[in-house]
N, C-alpha and C positions, 0 to 999 in steps of 0.2 A: 504494500500500500504506500509506503514511504517514497517509492519511486515516482509517485504522482505529485510530490510536493511542488515542483516548479509550476504546476497549474494553480496553486494557491497564491493569490496576490492579495495580501491583507495589509491594511494600515496598522502598523504596530505603534502602540503608545503605552509606555509603562505606567502612566498615571491613571489608567482606567482599571476598574476592578474586575470586569468580565474577561475571561480568557479561556483558551483551549490549549492544552498541552498535547500536541500531535507529533508523534515521531521525534520527541525531544525538543521541539521548537514550540514556543508559546506564542499563540496568536491572540491578540487583544481585540475584543469586539466592543463597538461603541454602544450598541443597543441589544435588547433581547432578540430582535429580528436578525441582527448580524450573527449572534450566537447560534440561533436556530438554523440559519443558513449554513454556517460552518459545520455544524453537527450533521445536517442533511447531506452536505457535500462529502463528508467523511464516510457516511453510510453508502452513498452512491459509488465512491471510489472502491470500497470493500466489495460491493456487489459487482462492479466491473471486473475486479480481479477474479472473483469466483466464476464469472461468466467466461472470462478468457481461459481459465483453467479447464472449464467444461468443454469449451470449443477445442482446445488442444487435445483433450482426452478423446473426444469424438472423432477428431481428425486422425489421430493415431489408430483408433479402431477401424475407421473407414479404410485407411491405408493397408492395415493387416488383412482385412476382408478382400481388398483388391488383389493383394499378393496371393492369398489363398485361391481366389477365383482364377487368377492367371495361371497358377500352378496346376489347377484342375484342367484348364483348357489346353495346356501343353500335353497332357496325357491323352487327350481326346475324351470321349464320353466315358464316364465311370459309373459302374453299377455296384450297389452294395446290397448284401443280403444279411439280415439280422435273424439269427436262429431263435426258435421258441423252445428248443429242448436243451438239455445239458449233456456235454461230452467232455472228455479229456482234451488237452491241447492237441495231441497227435490225431485223435479221432476227429476233432473239429477241423483240423487242417486237411485231413483226408476227405472229409465231406466236401470242402470247398474245391479241392483238386479234382474230385470225381465230376464236378460240374464246370470245369474249365476256369476256375478262379483260384484264389488262395486267401489265407487270412490277411486282414487289412494291414497295410503299411502306413504308418503315420509319419510323414516327413515334415509337417509344419504344425503350428499350434493346432491341436485337435479339438477345437470348440465344436466343429461340425460333427465329428465322430461321436463325441460325448452326448450331443443332442439327440442321437439316434436311439440311445438306450437308457433304460431306467435302472438296470442292475449290472453288476460286474460281467465283463465279457473278455474272451481271449482276443489278443491282437497278435499279429504275425512277428513277434519278437521273442528271442530266447537266447540263452547262453549254454545250450545243451552240448555243443561241440567242445567248448573250452570255458571253464568257469571265469566269469568277469568279462568275457569277450562277446558282447551282445551283437547279434546279427539278425537282420530281417529275413523273412522267408525267401527273398530273392537273392540272399547271400550278401547283401550290402551291409556295411557296418552302421551301427547306430551313430548318428551325428549329434542329435539333441534329444534328451529324454525329458519326460514330464513326471518325474518320480515323486511319490509320497515322501514325507519326511523320513529319513533314515533308511531309504530304499535305494537300490536293491541291497538286500542284506544276506541272502542265501541262508536264512534261518534253518537250522537243522541240517545244513549241508546238502539239501536236495531241492532248492527253489530255483528252477531254471527257466520257467515259462512266465510270460508277462500277461497280467490282466489289467484292464482299464476299469476303474471304479468311478462311475459318474456321480456318486454321492460326495466325492471329494472335489476340491477346487480344480478347475479345468487344467491349470498348468502344473498340478501336482497330484495326479490321480493314477499313476502307474505303480504296480506292486509285483514283485516276483513271488511266485508260489509254486508248489510242486506241480509238475506237468500232469500228474495223475488226478489232480483235483478236477471237479466238473464245473463247467461254466457254460453260459451261452457264448456265442461267437459272432464275429462279423467277417463275411467273405467280401472280397473286392475283385472285380473283374474289369 
């Protein structure tokens, strides 16, 4: 707010009793109307600052959505299938492959994928070949993950497959669990 101070042009007079201390500078007002005006002006400046922050946030979100859209368009048309039954990670992947697809690969912020499901699902990421070496089902390495706090942790030494939990924050909703656990899944073609 203090960055807007140059727009405040106020007659200063130390002999008057009405004043406003704004950002460390005292502004003296000749009348109650002047005082009300200055207070109103400070409120407006605060509101402008909040609106500018909101515009920046919305612009950032729009830019991310555009990047996601552009990424989808580079791949061509993409189809997703969300299962209604539960299977292990391997059985889920086989189900997708039998239909010419594979478990979903998440290369960007996965707000869209999270919006497709209401409960935890398998995604096409695992470290079954080498512990700690996460790979997608197309054998590409993981570049950016959206892990829950303290994940992946390979608890019990057998957590090698990755679930997406939409109940968690969008940017922190991946968890490694045993591949034998059963979850719904998402196929991508």
